[in-house]
C-alpha positions in Angstrom: -159.4 9.3 -24.0 -158.5 6.6 -21.6 -160.3 6.5 -18.2 -157.1 7.2 -16.3 -156.2 10.2 -18.3 -159.8 11.5 -18.1 -159.7 11.3 -14.3 -156.4 13.1 -14.3 -157.8 15.8 -16.5 -160.9 16.2 -14.3 -158.7 16.5 -11.2 -156.6 19.1 -12.9 -159.6 21.2 -13.9 -161.1 20.9 -10.4 -157.7 22.0 -8.9 -157.5 24.9 -11.3 -161.0 26.1 -10.3 -160.6 25.6 -6.5 -157.0 26.9 -6.2 -157.9 30.6 -6.4 -160.6 30.1 -3.7 -158.3 28.1 -1.3 -155.1 30.1 -1.8 -156.1 33.0 0.5 -156.8 30.5 3.3 -153.3 28.9 3.2 -151.6 31.8 5.0 -154.0 31.8 8.0 -154.0 28.0 8.1 -150.2 27.9 8.2 -150.3 30.6 11.0 -152.8 28.5 13.0 -150.5 25.4 12.6 -147.6 27.5 13.8 -149.7 28.8 16.8 -150.6 25.2 17.7 -147.0 24.2 17.6 -146.0 27.2 19.8 -148.7 26.4 22.3 -147.5 22.8 22.4 -144.0 24.1 23.1 -145.3 26.5 25.8 -147.1 23.7 27.6 -143.9 21.6 27.5 -141.8 24.2 29.3 -141.4 23.5 33.0 -140.0 26.1 35.3 -138.4 25.1 38.5 -138.7 27.9 41.0 -135.8 28.1 43.4 -136.7 28.8 47.0 -136.6 32.5 47.6 -135.3 34.1 50.8 -137.8 36.1 52.8 -138.3 39.7 51.6 -137.7 39.1 47.9 -141.2 37.9 47.2 -142.5 41.5 47.4 -139.7 42.6 45.0 -140.7 39.9 42.5 -144.3 40.9 42.6 -143.4 44.5 41.9 -141.2 43.5 39.0 -144.0 41.4 37.5 -146.6 44.2 37.9 -145.9 45.9 34.5 -146.0 42.5 32.8 -149.3 41.7 34.5 -150.8 45.1 33.5 -149.7 44.9 29.9 -150.8 41.3 29.4 -154.2 42.0 31.1 -154.7 45.1 28.8 -153.7 43.2 25.7 -155.9 40.2 26.6 -158.9 42.5 27.1 -158.3 44.3 23.8 -158.0 41.0 21.9 -161.1 39.7 23.6 -163.2 42.8 22.7 -161.9 42.7 19.1 -162.8 39.1 18.8 -166.3 39.6 20.2 -166.9 42.6 18.0 -165.8 40.8 14.9 -168.0 37.8 15.8 -171.0 40.2 16.2 -170.1 41.8 12.9 -169.9 38.4 11.2 -173.2 37.3 12.6 -174.9 40.5 11.4 -173.5 39.9 7.9 -174.8 36.3 7.9 -178.2 37.2 9.3 -178.7 40.1 6.8 -177.8 37.8 3.9 -174.7 39.8 2.7 -172.4 36.8 3.0 -173.0 33.1 2.7 -172.0 30.9 5.6 -169.3 29.1 3.7 -168.2 32.0 1.5 -164.6 33.3 1.4 -165.2 36.5 3.4 -167.1 34.4 6.0 -164.3 31.9 6.4 -161.6 34.6 6.6 -163.6 36.3 9.3 -164.0 33.1 11.3 -160.2 32.5 11.0 -159.5 36.1 12.1 -161.8 35.7 15.1 -160.1 32.5 16.1 -156.7 34.0 15.8 -157.7 37.0 18.0 -159.3 34.6 20.5 -156.2 32.5 20.6 -154.1 35.6 21.2 -156.4 36.6 24.1 -155.8 33.1 25.6 -152.0 33.5 25.2 -152.0 36.9 26.9 -154.2 35.5 29.7 -151.8 32.7 30.2 -148.9 35.2 30.4 -150.9 37.1 33.0 -151.5 33.9 34.9 -147.8 33.1 34.9 -146.9 36.6 36.0 -149.2 36.3 39.0 -147.0 33.5 40.2 -148.8 30.3 39.2 -146.9 27.3 38.0 -147.9 24.8 35.3 -148.4 24.4 31.6 -151.1 25.6 29.4 -153.3 22.6 30.2 -153.2 23.4 33.9 -154.1 27.0 33.0 -157.2 25.8 31.1 -158.4 23.4 33.8 -160.1 26.3 35.8 -162.7 28.3 34.0 -161.7 31.5 35.8 -158.1 31.5 34.5 -158.8 32.7 30.9 -160.3 35.9 32.3 -157.3 38.2 32.8 -157.0 39.7 36.2 
């Protein structure tokens, strides 16, 4: 065999061996790319608040109250789920049931990351419902903002 053909054959064999191990990761990786794109779009949105007449501020706060409650509850749920899954993952690694770079371990890490990202999105929604202006970068500048209130 010629060297060029042998290199192509080796690459094909490696691809055939690695493809079943990498195929389950393609879905979560594509979802993470989509989430990054959506977060980039969220930070690019600017809202111009019109000056409100006196007396409507209380009405606006009352209208935002269900959104604040719902986003706070969902952020706390996703945060607790993410923390619980991290603890579960660490226990599997420490007890030796999974290897650090095994497929179940990588899937769990991606799942924890997705739940943590969802917690941040819900916290950002809560922050906006409380009346703050700015993009996602402004939201992340203060360490108190990611905690839903």
